[in-house]
C-alpha positions in Angstrom: 102.1 116.1 126.3 98.8 114.8 125.8 97.7 111.1 126.2 97.1 110.6 122.6 100.6 111.8 121.8 102.5 109.8 124.6 103.7 106.5 123.2 104.7 105.1 126.5 101.2 105.7 127.9 99.7 103.5 125.1 102.5 100.9 124.7 102.8 100.1 128.5 99.5 98.2 128.3 98.5 98.3 124.8 95.4 100.5 125.3 95.0 104.3 124.7 92.6 106.8 122.9 92.8 104.6 119.8 90.4 101.9 121.4 87.6 104.4 121.9 84.5 102.7 120.4 86.1 99.2 120.7 85.1 96.5 123.0 88.1 95.8 125.4 89.0 93.9 128.5 91.0 95.8 131.0 92.9 94.5 134.1 93.4 97.2 136.9 94.8 97.4 140.2 92.3 97.9 143.2 94.0 100.3 145.4 94.0 99.7 149.0 93.0 95.9 148.7 95.2 93.0 148.9 95.1 89.9 146.6 95.3 86.2 147.5 99.1 86.2 147.1 99.5 89.3 149.4 100.2 91.6 146.5 97.9 94.4 145.1 94.2 93.0 144.3 93.3 93.2 140.7 90.1 92.8 138.6 89.1 92.5 135.0 86.4 94.8 133.5 84.8 94.1 130.2 83.1 96.7 128.1 83.1 99.2 125.2 85.5 102.1 125.7 83.3 105.4 125.6 86.3 107.7 126.4 89.9 107.8 127.0 90.8 111.4 128.3 91.9 113.4 131.6 93.6 110.2 132.9 90.4 108.2 132.9 89.1 105.4 130.7 85.4 104.9 130.8 84.0 101.5 129.9 80.4 100.6 129.3 79.2 97.1 130.2 76.6 95.2 128.2 74.0 95.9 130.8 74.5 99.7 130.1 76.5 100.4 133.4 79.7 102.5 133.0 82.9 102.3 135.1 85.5 105.0 135.2 89.1 103.6 135.6 92.0 105.8 136.2 94.5 105.0 133.5 97.4 104.9 136.1 95.7 101.8 137.6 95.7 99.8 134.4 98.0 96.9 134.3 97.1 95.3 130.9 94.4 95.1 128.5 93.4 94.4 124.9 90.6 94.8 122.3 88.3 91.7 122.2 85.9 90.8 119.3 82.3 92.0 119.7 80.0 89.6 121.4 77.9 87.6 118.8 74.4 88.8 118.2 71.8 86.8 120.3 70.6 85.1 117.1 74.2 83.9 116.3 74.2 82.3 119.9 71.2 80.0 119.0 72.5 76.4 118.8 72.2 74.6 115.4 69.5 72.3 116.8 67.4 75.3 118.0 67.8 77.2 114.7 66.8 73.9 112.8 63.7 73.5 115.1 62.6 76.9 114.3 62.8 76.1 110.6 60.2 73.6 111.1 57.5 76.4 110.5 58.2 76.2 106.8 56.1 73.0 106.6 52.8 73.4 108.3 51.9 69.9 107.8 55.0 68.5 109.2 54.6 65.4 111.3 57.4 65.1 113.9 58.3 62.4 116.4 61.1 62.6 118.9 63.8 60.0 119.1 65.6 60.8 122.2 67.2 64.2 121.2 66.9 63.5 117.6 63.7 64.5 115.6 62.2 62.4 113.1 60.5 64.6 110.4 57.9 63.6 107.7 55.6 65.6 105.4 52.8 63.9 103.7 52.7 66.5 100.9 56.4 67.6 100.3 59.4 65.5 99.0 61.9 68.0 100.4 64.8 66.6 102.4 64.3 69.0 105.3 60.8 67.9 105.7 61.6 64.1 105.4 64.8 63.4 107.3 65.8 62.8 110.9 67.5 65.9 112.5 70.6 64.3 114.1 72.8 67.1 115.2 74.0 65.6 118.5 73.7 62.4 120.5 70.2 60.8 120.5 70.5 59.1 123.8 68.8 56.2 122.4 70.7 52.8 122.1 68.9 51.6 118.8 68.7 55.0 117.0 69.8 53.8 113.7 67.6 51.0 113.4 64.5 53.1 114.5 65.3 55.8 112.1 65.5 53.0 109.2 62.2 51.6 110.4 60.5 55.0 110.6 61.3 56.1 106.9 61.0 52.6 105.5 57.3 52.7 106.5 56.8 56.3 105.0 59.2 57.5 102.3 61.1 54.2 101.7 64.3 56.2 101.9 66.0 57.0 105.3 67.9 60.4 105.3 69.7 62.1 108.0 70.7 65.6 108.7 74.1 65.7 110.5 76.8 68.1 111.3 79.9 67.5 109.1 82.6 65.5 110.8 80.4 64.7 113.9 79.9 61.5 115.7 76.5 61.2 114.3 77.9 61.4 110.8 80.4 58.7 111.5 77.5 56.6 113.1 75.6 56.6 109.9 78.5 56.2 107.6 79.4 53.1 109.6 76.3 51.6 108.4 76.9 52.4 104.8 75.2 55.7 104.5 76.6 58.1 101.9 76.1 61.7 101.0 72.5 61.9 99.6 72.5 62.8 95.8 76.2 63.7 95.9 75.3 67.3 97.0 77.4 69.8 98.7 76.7 70.6 102.4 73.9 72.9 103.1 74.5 76.3 104.8 72.0 77.6 107.3 72.2 81.3 106.9 70.6 84.2 109.1 70.5 88.0 109.1 68.7 90.6 110.8 65.5 91.5 109.1 66.0 95.2 109.6 69.4 95.2 108.0 68.4 92.9 105.2 65.6 95.2 104.2 68.0 98.3 104.2 70.3 96.3 101.9 67.5 95.9 99.4 68.0 98.9 97.0 64.6 99.0 95.8 61.1 98.7 97.5 59.2 95.6 97.6 57.4 95.1 94.1 53.9 94.6 93.5 53.3 91.0 94.1 50.8 88.3 94.5 50.6 87.0 98.2 48.9 83.6 98.8 48.6 83.6 102.6 47.7 80.5 104.7 48.2 81.7 108.4 51.8 82.2 109.1 52.8 80.8 105.7 52.9 82.9 102.5 53.8 82.2 98.8 54.8 85.3 97.0 54.7 85.6 93.2 55.9 88.1 90.9 56.3 87.7 87.0 59.0 85.2 86.6 59.9 84.5 90.1 58.3 83.1 93.4 59.2 82.3 97.1 57.8 80.9 100.3 58.1 82.3 103.8 57.0 81.3 107.2 56.8 83.3 110.4 57.0 81.9 113.9 58.4 83.4 117.2 59.7 86.5 115.7 61.8 84.6 113.1 60.9 84.5 109.3 62.2 81.7 107.2 62.4 81.5 103.3 62.4 78.6 101.0 61.7 77.8 97.4 63.3 81.1 96.1 63.1 80.4 92.3 63.6 82.5 89.2 62.6 81.2 85.7 65.8 80.6 83.8 64.9 83.0 80.9 64.5 85.7 83.5 67.7 85.4 85.5 70.0 88.3 86.0 67.1 90.8 86.1 66.9 91.3 89.8 63.9 89.1 90.4 65.6 87.1 93.1 66.2 90.4 95.1 62.7 91.4 94.3 61.2 88.2 95.7 63.4 88.6 98.8 62.3 92.3 99.1 58.6 91.0 99.3 59.3 88.2 101.6 61.3 90.4 104.1 58.5 93.0 104.1 55.9 90.4 104.8 57.9 89.2 107.8 58.6 92.5 109.1 55.0 93.3 109.0 54.5 90.4 111.3 57.3 91.6 113.8 60.1 89.3 112.6 63.6 90.6 113.7 65.6 87.6 112.4 65.5 85.9 108.9 66.9 82.6 107.8 67.3 80.4 104.9 69.2 77.4 103.7 71.3 77.1 100.6 73.7 74.5 99.1 77.4 75.4 99.7 78.2 75.3 95.9 75.4 77.6 94.8 77.6 80.7 94.4 75.1 83.0 92.7 72.5 82.5 95.4 75.1 82.8 98.2 76.3 86.0 96.6 72.7 87.3 96.7 72.1 86.5 100.3 75.5 87.9 101.3 74.6 91.3 99.7 71.5 91.2 102.0 73.6 90.5 105.1 73.0 86.8 105.5 76.0 84.8 107.2 76.3 81.2 107.8 75.1 80.1 111.2 76.1 76.4 110.8 76.8 74.0 108.0 75.2 70.4 107.8 74.7 67.7 105.2 72.3 65.0 104.3 73.2 61.3 104.3 71.1 58.5 102.8 71.0 54.8 103.6 72.0 52.3 101.0 69.4 50.6 99.2 69.9 47.2 100.9 69.1 48.8 104.3 65.6 49.8 103.2 64.8 46.5 101.4 65.4 44.3 104.4 
């Protein structure tokens, strides 16, 4: 009877030929070695199962090395989820800092581990709010945020992670959801995969470039992209109301992705409100997934008038 037909061989430890191609963790006996308790020594091996035949399981580790394990030595094991892509392991703070490239004239000032952001030419919240995605480490952080924006925009705004200590801090001072908007999704995708998902080639478009920033226009739609450190980000993807449902949003994305790919970008990112179902559906078709969610809080009027 072959291994694939032997139910006991599979059920004894939950592994078998059916896990070929999957990422698994295997616990096995180290023959001839004694463990701390005096019994047989054991070790765990993690990798993708390349083969399961002839009484041997072959696993390939992340670094490319392979290990041949006699199936008779396997004590237990199970499939494990694939390791997240490197881009998914980037922290929310690092992802947000990469997105600063979308505003070339952005003025920033550290406040401990927070980042005060202000653009003299844009009213966008992303360019005029404090990035507070963790403890600041500064005792008077709230008062300094209020003072910074009172002297510039007149309206202090903070970007925080939902249900975080930072959100609780600002709400304790009377801050509320800015404009009543839904949370914002920071989404990322692989550039190569997103380009493959675009069914049509990038259209003829007008490219207005300024260094590593570009505004792309096609008839009825536009969008902005910025490149930095092999990431390309998008903002301001707009389609004229009368031209919606014509595929222009995809056309703009195709042009922006092409522009980013030409500069060597491997990761793409964008930010979209969580209640913008049509836009989210478009981005999901291109392979974008949510990296993290955040929301904007604004100070009450009496705070800024003191």
